[in-house]
C-alpha positions as CSV (number, residue, x, y, z in Angstrom):
1,X,0.0,0.0,0.0
2,X,2.8,2.4,0.8
3,X,4.5,1.6,-2.4
4,X,1.3,2.4,-4.3
5,X,1.0,5.8,-2.5
6,X,4.6,6.5,-3.4
7,X,4.0,5.7,-7.1
8,X,0.9,7.8,-7.1
9,X,2.8,10.8,-5.5
10,X,5.6,10.4,-8.1
11,X,3.1,10.3,-11.0
12,X,1.4,13.4,-9.6
13,X,4.7,15.2,-9.5
14,X,5.6,14.1,-13.0
15,X,2.2,15.2,-14.3
16,X,2.7,18.6,-12.7
17,X,6.2,18.9,-14.2
18,X,4.8,17.9,-17.6
19,X,2.1,20.5,-17.3
20,X,4.6,23.2,-16.4
21,X,6.8,22.1,-19.4
22,X,3.8,22.4,-21.7
23,X,3.0,25.8,-20.3
24,X,6.6,27.0,-20.8
25,X,6.6,25.6,-24.4
26,X,3.4,27.5,-25.1
27,X,5.0,30.7,-23.7
28,X,8.1,30.3,-25.8
29,X,5.9,29.7,-28.9
30,X,4.0,32.9,-28.2
31,X,7.3,34.8,-27.7
32,X,8.6,33.5,-31.1
33,X,5.3,34.5,-32.7
34,X,5.6,37.9,-31.2
35,X,9.1,38.3,-32.4
36,X,8.2,37.2,-35.9
37,X,5.3,39.7,-35.9
38,X,7.6,42.5,-34.7
39,X,10.1,41.5,-37.4
40,X,7.4,41.6,-40.1
41,X,6.2,45.0,-38.9
42,X,9.8,46.4,-39.0
43,X,10.3,45.0,-42.5
44,X,7.0,46.5,-43.6
45,X,8.0,49.9,-42.1
46,X,11.4,49.9,-43.7
47,X,9.8,48.9,-47.1
48,X,7.2,51.7,-46.8
49,X,9.9,54.3,-45.9
50,X,12.1,53.0,-48.8
51,X,9.1,53.2,-51.2
52,X,8.3,56.7,-50.0
53,X,11.9,57.8,-50.6
54,X,11.9,56.2,-54.1
55,X,8.7,58.0,-55.0
56,X,10.3,61.4,-54.6
57,X,11.8,62.6,-57.9
58,X,15.7,62.7,-57.9
59,X,15.8,66.5,-58.5
60,X,13.6,67.0,-55.4
61,X,16.2,65.5,-53.1
62,X,17.8,68.8,-52.0
63,X,17.5,67.5,-48.4
64,X,19.0,69.0,-45.3
65,X,21.3,66.8,-43.3
66,X,18.4,66.0,-41.0
67,X,16.2,64.9,-43.9
68,X,19.1,62.8,-45.4
69,X,19.4,61.0,-42.1
70,X,15.7,60.5,-41.7
71,X,14.8,59.4,-45.2
72,X,17.9,57.6,-46.3
73,X,20.5,56.8,-43.7
74,X,18.2,55.8,-40.8
75,X,16.2,53.6,-43.2
76,X,19.1,51.9,-44.7
77,X,20.8,51.3,-41.4
78,X,17.6,49.8,-40.0
79,X,17.2,47.6,-43.1
80,X,20.7,46.4,-42.5
81,X,19.9,45.5,-38.9
82,X,21.4,48.4,-37.0
83,X,18.9,49.4,-34.3
84,X,20.8,52.5,-33.0
85,X,19.1,52.5,-29.6
86,X,22.0,53.7,-27.5
87,X,22.9,57.4,-27.0
88,X,26.5,56.6,-28.1
89,X,25.2,55.5,-31.5
90,X,24.5,59.0,-32.7
91,X,26.3,62.3,-32.3
92,X,29.2,60.6,-30.6
93,X,31.7,63.1,-29.2
94,X,35.3,62.8,-30.3
95,X,38.4,64.8,-29.5
96,X,41.4,65.6,-31.7
97,X,39.6,67.2,-34.6
98,X,41.5,70.0,-36.5
99,X,39.1,72.7,-35.2
100,X,39.5,75.4,-32.6
101,X,37.8,73.4,-29.9
102,X,39.3,70.1,-31.1
103,X,35.8,68.5,-30.6
104,X,33.7,66.8,-33.2
105,X,30.5,64.7,-33.3
106,X,30.3,61.6,-35.3
107,X,26.9,61.3,-36.9
108,X,26.6,57.5,-36.5
109,X,29.0,55.0,-34.9
110,X,28.3,51.3,-35.5
111,X,29.6,49.3,-32.6
112,X,30.8,45.8,-32.4
113,X,29.9,43.3,-29.8
114,X,33.2,43.9,-28.1
115,X,32.3,47.6,-27.6
116,X,34.7,48.9,-30.2
117,X,33.6,50.9,-33.2
118,X,33.2,48.9,-36.5
119,X,32.3,51.8,-38.7
120,X,31.0,55.3,-38.8
121,X,28.6,57.2,-41.0
122,X,28.9,60.9,-41.8
123,X,25.7,62.5,-43.0
124,X,25.6,65.5,-45.2
125,X,22.9,67.3,-47.0
126,X,22.3,65.9,-50.4
127,X,23.8,68.8,-52.3
128,X,27.2,68.6,-50.5
129,X,30.0,66.7,-52.2
130,X,30.5,63.2,-50.9
131,X,34.3,64.0,-50.8
132,X,33.6,66.5,-48.0
133,X,31.9,63.9,-45.9
134,X,34.5,61.3,-46.7
135,X,37.3,63.5,-45.4
136,X,35.4,64.4,-42.3
137,X,34.7,60.7,-41.7
138,X,38.5,59.9,-42.0
139,X,39.2,62.5,-39.3
140,X,36.5,61.1,-37.1
141,X,37.9,57.6,-37.6
142,X,41.3,58.8,-36.6
143,X,39.9,60.3,-33.4
144,X,38.0,57.1,-32.6
145,X,41.1,55.1,-33.1
146,X,43.1,57.3,-30.7
147,X,40.6,56.9,-27.9
148,X,41.7,54.8,-24.9
149,X,40.5,51.3,-25.6
150,X,40.1,51.9,-29.3
151,X,36.8,53.8,-29.0
152,X,35.1,52.0,-26.1
């Protein structure tokens, strides 16, 4: 009789554990579904922004730096998977620029998992020569490289 009671208790515990495992599996399935829905929404938002930008005639793209960021750079970086959610991702202050104050602000810094900068993006209004932005980006890259820890 005691052995039967022990088996019934063990079966009850295993049944409870199985129910908890099914519940956890259901929760994880829901989480995956939520992430897939979020991903689909982000893809749709990026596609809509890209379509809106493409619908503007080329000669109408006399955008300010802000508009260039918003309609082109932000969209393309998001499409490439860069979330840019940290303060340091935009307008990152660097020292050592050839200006009176020696201070500059990198428009975008793309950080690696190790906390070091992988790349930077310099935004300019659309009517400014890319060479201007390229030279400024080189100066910013030099400043980032000179930071203690390589930009961390």
